[in-house]
C-alpha positions in Angstrom: -33.6 -2.0 2.3 -32.7 -4.8 -0.2 -31.6 -7.9 0.4 -28.8 -9.9 -0.9 -29.2 -11.3 -4.6 -28.2 -15.0 -3.4 -31.6 -14.5 -1.4 -33.4 -13.0 -3.8 -36.7 -15.2 -3.8 -37.0 -18.1 -4.3 -34.1 -20.2 -2.8 -33.1 -23.2 -1.5 -34.3 -24.0 2.2 -32.2 -26.3 4.5 -33.4 -30.0 4.6 -33.6 -32.8 7.2 -32.5 -36.5 6.8 -34.8 -38.9 8.8 -33.3 -41.0 11.7 -35.5 -43.9 13.6 -33.9 -42.7 16.8 -33.5 -39.2 18.6 -30.0 -37.9 18.5 -28.1 -37.8 21.7 -26.5 -34.9 23.3 -23.6 -34.1 21.5 -24.7 -36.7 18.5 -24.6 -33.3 15.8 -21.9 -30.6 15.7 -22.0 -27.7 18.5 -24.4 -30.0 20.3 -28.1 -31.4 19.7 -30.7 -29.0 19.4 -34.5 -30.4 20.0 -37.6 -28.6 18.5 -41.0 -29.8 17.6 -41.7 -31.1 13.9 -44.8 -29.2 13.5 -47.4 -30.6 11.2 -48.1 -27.6 8.7 -46.3 -26.2 5.3 -43.0 -25.0 5.3 -42.6 -21.5 4.3 -40.4 -19.0 4.3 -41.9 -15.2 5.2 -39.6 -12.6 3.1 -39.4 -9.0 4.2 -38.2 -6.9 1.2 -40.1 -3.7 1.2 -43.3 -5.8 1.2 -44.0 -9.2 2.2 -44.2 -12.0 0.3 -44.3 -16.0 1.4 -42.5 -18.7 -0.5 -42.8 -22.5 0.0 -39.7 -25.1 0.2 -40.7 -25.8 -3.8 -39.9 -22.2 -4.4 -43.6 -20.9 -4.9 -45.2 -17.7 -4.1 -47.8 -18.1 -1.6 -48.4 -14.7 -0.8 -52.2 -14.7 -2.4 -53.2 -18.0 -0.7 -52.0 -16.6 3.2 -53.0 -13.2 3.5 -53.6 -13.2 7.0 -49.9 -14.2 7.9 -48.6 -11.4 5.8 -50.7 -9.1 7.6 -49.0 -10.6 10.5 -45.5 -9.9 9.1 -45.6 -6.2 9.3 -44.3 -6.6 12.8 -41.1 -7.6 10.8 -38.3 -5.0 10.4 -37.8 -4.6 6.2 -34.6 -6.7 4.9 -35.1 -9.9 7.6 -36.6 -13.5 6.1 -37.4 -16.0 8.4 -37.9 -19.9 7.8 -40.8 -21.8 10.2 -44.0 -23.3 9.5 -47.3 -22.5 8.7 -50.1 -24.7 10.7 -53.8 -24.5 11.7 -55.1 -25.0 15.0 -58.3 -26.3 15.5 -61.1 -25.2 17.9 -59.7 -28.6 19.9 -56.2 -27.3 20.2 -55.1 -30.0 17.2 -53.1 -29.0 14.0 -55.2 -29.6 11.3 -53.3 -30.1 7.7 -55.9 -30.4 5.6 -57.2 -26.6 6.2 -53.9 -25.9 4.8 -54.8 -27.9 1.3 -58.0 -26.2 1.3 -56.4 -23.0 1.4 -54.4 -23.8 -2.1 -57.4 -25.3 -3.9 -59.9 -22.1 -3.2 -60.0 -18.8 -4.9 -61.9 -15.7 -4.9 -64.5 -15.8 -1.9 -64.3 -19.4 -1.4 -60.6 -18.5 0.1 -62.0 -15.0 1.8 -64.0 -17.5 3.6 -61.2 -19.7 4.8 -59.6 -16.8 5.8 -61.8 -15.8 8.1 -62.8 -19.3 9.3 -59.6 -20.9 9.4 -57.3 -18.5 10.4 -53.5 -19.5 10.2 -50.6 -19.2 13.2 -46.8 -19.5 11.9 -44.2 -21.4 13.8 -40.4 -19.4 13.2 -37.5 -21.8 13.7 -35.0 -19.7 11.8 -33.6 -16.5 10.3 -31.6 -16.1 7.0 -31.4 -12.5 7.0 -31.4 -9.8 9.4 -31.3 -5.8 8.2 -30.5 -7.1 5.0 -27.5 -9.4 6.0 -27.5 -12.5 5.3 -27.2 -14.5 8.5 -27.0 -18.3 7.3 -23.2 -18.6 7.8 -23.7 -18.3 11.6 -23.9 -21.3 13.4 -27.5 -22.1 14.6 -26.9 -20.7 18.3 -25.8 -17.4 16.6 -29.2 -17.3 14.4 -31.2 -18.3 17.1 -30.0 -15.7 19.3 -31.0 -13.2 16.2 -34.1 -14.5 15.7 -35.5 -14.5 19.9 -34.5 -11.3 19.7 -36.3 -10.1 16.5 -39.5 -12.1 18.6 -39.7 -10.2 21.8 -42.5 -8.2 20.8 -44.1 -10.2 18.5 -47.9 -11.3 18.7 -49.9 -14.1 17.7 -50.5 -15.4 14.5 -46.3 -15.3 14.5 -44.8 -17.1 17.1 -41.0 -18.2 18.1 -41.1 -22.0 17.9 -39.5 -23.8 20.9 -36.2 -25.1 21.4 -34.3 -27.5 23.6 -31.0 -28.7 24.3 -32.2 -31.1 27.2 -32.9 -35.0 25.5 -34.7 -35.5 28.7 -36.8 -32.7 27.4 -36.9 -33.3 23.7 -38.4 -36.9 24.6 -41.3 -35.8 26.6 -41.9 -33.0 23.4 -41.6 -36.6 21.6 -44.3 -38.1 23.2 -46.4 -35.4 24.9 -47.2 -33.7 21.9 -48.8 -36.2 20.1 -52.5 -35.8 21.1 -51.9 -31.8 19.3 -50.8 -33.3 16.2 -46.8 -32.7 16.6 -45.3 -35.2 14.3 -41.8 -35.9 16.3 -39.2 -33.7 16.8 -36.1 -31.7 14.2 -32.8 -32.1 15.4 -29.9 -29.9 14.3 -26.3 -29.2 15.4 -25.6 -25.9 17.5 -22.5 -24.7 15.3 -24.2 -26.2 12.3 -24.5 -23.0 9.4 -27.6 -22.5 7.4 -26.9 -24.9 4.4 -30.2 -24.6 1.4 -30.8 -27.9 0.3 -28.3 -29.5 1.9 -30.1 -32.4 4.9 -27.7 -31.8 7.7 -30.7 -31.6 10.2 -32.3 -35.0 11.2 -36.1 -35.5 11.7 -37.5 -38.5 14.4 -41.5 -38.8 13.4 -43.6 -41.3 15.1 -43.3 -44.7 13.0 -46.8 -45.3 12.1 -46.3 -43.1 9.4 -44.2 -42.3 6.3 -44.1 -40.4 3.1 -44.0 -42.6 -0.5 -44.8 -41.3 -4.1 -48.2 -41.7 -5.5 -48.3 -42.3 -9.4 -51.2 -44.2 -10.4 -54.5 -44.8 -9.2 -57.1 -47.5 -9.5 -60.3 -45.7 -10.7 -60.3 -42.6 -12.4 -58.3 -39.4 -11.2 -61.8 -37.3 -10.2 -62.6 -40.4 -7.7 -59.5 -42.7 -7.2 -60.5 -46.4 -5.8 -57.1 -47.3 -4.7 -53.3 -45.3 -4.6 -50.8 -47.3 -6.3 -47.5 -46.1 -4.8 -43.8 -46.1 -5.1 -40.4 -45.2 -3.9 -37.4 -44.3 -5.7 -34.8 -47.3 -6.0 -31.7 -47.1 -7.4 -32.5 -43.7 -9.2 -35.9 -45.5 -10.7 -39.4 -45.0 -9.3 -40.7 -48.3 -8.5 -44.1 -49.6 -7.2 -43.9 -50.8 -3.5 -47.7 -51.1 -2.8 -51.2 -50.0 -2.8 -53.9 -48.1 -0.6 -57.0 -49.7 1.0 -59.8 -48.2 -0.2 -60.3 -45.1 -0.2 -63.1 -43.4 2.1 -65.3 -41.0 0.3 -64.1 -38.1 1.7 -60.7 -39.1 0.9 -61.5 -39.9 -2.6 -62.8 -36.4 -3.5 -60.0 -34.4 -1.9 -57.4 -36.1 -4.0 -59.6 -35.8 -6.8 -59.3 -32.3 -6.5 -55.3 -32.6 -6.5 -54.6 -35.0 -8.4 -53.4 -34.1 -12.5 -52.5 -36.0 -15.2 -48.9 -37.0 -15.9 -47.2 -34.1 -17.6 -44.8 -36.2 -19.8 -43.3 -39.4 -19.9 -44.1 -41.6 -17.3 -41.9 -44.4 -15.5 -44.8 -47.2 -15.1 -46.8 -48.9 -17.7 -51.1 -48.2 -17.5 -51.7 -51.7 -16.6 -50.1 -54.3 -14.3 -49.1 -57.6 -15.3 -50.6 -60.3 -13.8 -47.4 -62.2 -12.6 -45.2 -59.1 -11.8 -47.5 -57.8 -9.6 -50.0 -59.8 -8.2 -50.2 -58.0 -4.9 -52.7 -55.5 -7.0 -55.5 -58.3 -8.3 -57.2 -59.3 -5.7 -59.0 -61.8 -7.6 -55.9 -63.4 -9.5 -57.8 -63.0 -13.0 -55.9 -60.9 -15.4 -53.9 -57.3 -15.1 -55.1 -54.4 -13.3 -55.3 -51.4 -15.1 -54.0 -48.1 -13.8 -54.7 -44.3 -14.0 -51.5 -42.7 -14.5 -51.1 -39.3 -12.4 -48.6 -36.6 -12.2 -46.8 -38.4 -9.3 -47.6 -36.7 -6.1 -46.0 -37.1 -2.4 -48.8 -38.9 0.4 -48.0 -39.7 3.9 -49.1 -43.4 4.3 -49.8 -45.4 7.6 -48.2 -49.3 7.0 -47.1 -52.2 9.2 -43.6 -53.7 9.1 -44.3 -56.4 6.6 -42.0 -55.9 3.9 -40.8 -57.4 1.3 -37.5 -55.6 0.0 -39.1 -52.3 -0.3 -42.5 -53.5 -1.3 -45.5 -53.6 1.3 -47.1 -57.1 1.7 -50.2 -55.5 3.0 -52.1 -52.7 1.7 -51.5 -49.4 3.4 -54.2 -46.6 4.9 -53.7 -43.5 3.2 -53.3 -40.6 5.7 -53.1 -37.4 3.6 -51.7 -36.0 0.9 -48.4 -34.1 0.6 -48.4 -31.8 -2.2 -45.9 -29.2 -0.7 -43.5 -32.0 -0.5 -41.1 -32.1 -3.6 -41.2 -35.9 -5.0 -37.5 -36.1 -5.0 -37.3 -35.6 -1.4 -38.8 -39.0 -0.8 -36.6 -42.0 0.1 -37.0 -45.5 0.0 -36.3 -45.2 4.1 -32.2 -46.1 4.1 -31.8 -44.9 8.0 -28.7 -43.0 8.6 -27.0 -44.2 11.9 -25.6 -41.6 14.6 -25.7 -41.3 18.2 -29.0 -41.7 20.0 -30.2 -40.9 23.8 
């Protein structure tokens, strides 16, 4: 059952813009619908005679998650699901690093990880059913189709929960923190699925945010600190640095970081007066090891000057699955809140 040409992967997925507070029940078209924001990889399952798995960046990750491919055999031909692949630790907490290990492993090591760290999938949308494009339907209509599909599913294929009750959404926002859920994604019940558009909103716990790592202090293989940037007026500007990385984080990043693939927006040396926050002893410039920009999640306090962090921030994790162009400088969108 052939899929429409416009849904032949890779294709653009719908996106969410950040807001600082949980939207009110009537803030979005057709009423707000609240879902957990899973701490995993965004992944589309495409069933078109055979199963393939596609990242938000349009990368084919089928070979990285053979356990999910096997689970997707429950789906009929002509179906496309949007959702998150996640890993639950034995302690019942989402562990993002396990997904990173899949991306970096090959051969025997990948087979070992598939056996030792099996993944799960939380489906939250459906883009095609029986070979027909469903993206033009409102979320409420697509959700009905998704729930019908999910009636006979068994793990690791799962239906992501949803609620229209703001009070329940607030309880989720607080109660799911220990399990590693990042916050909420909120969508309008009448909204169509528009790939590449930020019609949805996301509310994350405020102690973390995404920034761009464009350089390190130390070597690429064993970085000591990260040099961080944000897009400001169309340019990637340096806005801060991380504290010294723990050894394990340095090793893990060293496997991901790459040399710049072309022209880089930053110099290889930071002048003393311009960026003194990088110069702890106050004597002379600091050499930077430039890297291909990559998204990282950091934890930071609220002390900023303009867009710059006045204090060193704490590295939380790498987010190689997030396109650099999706990082923003943090300008919030004001909408109705609970």
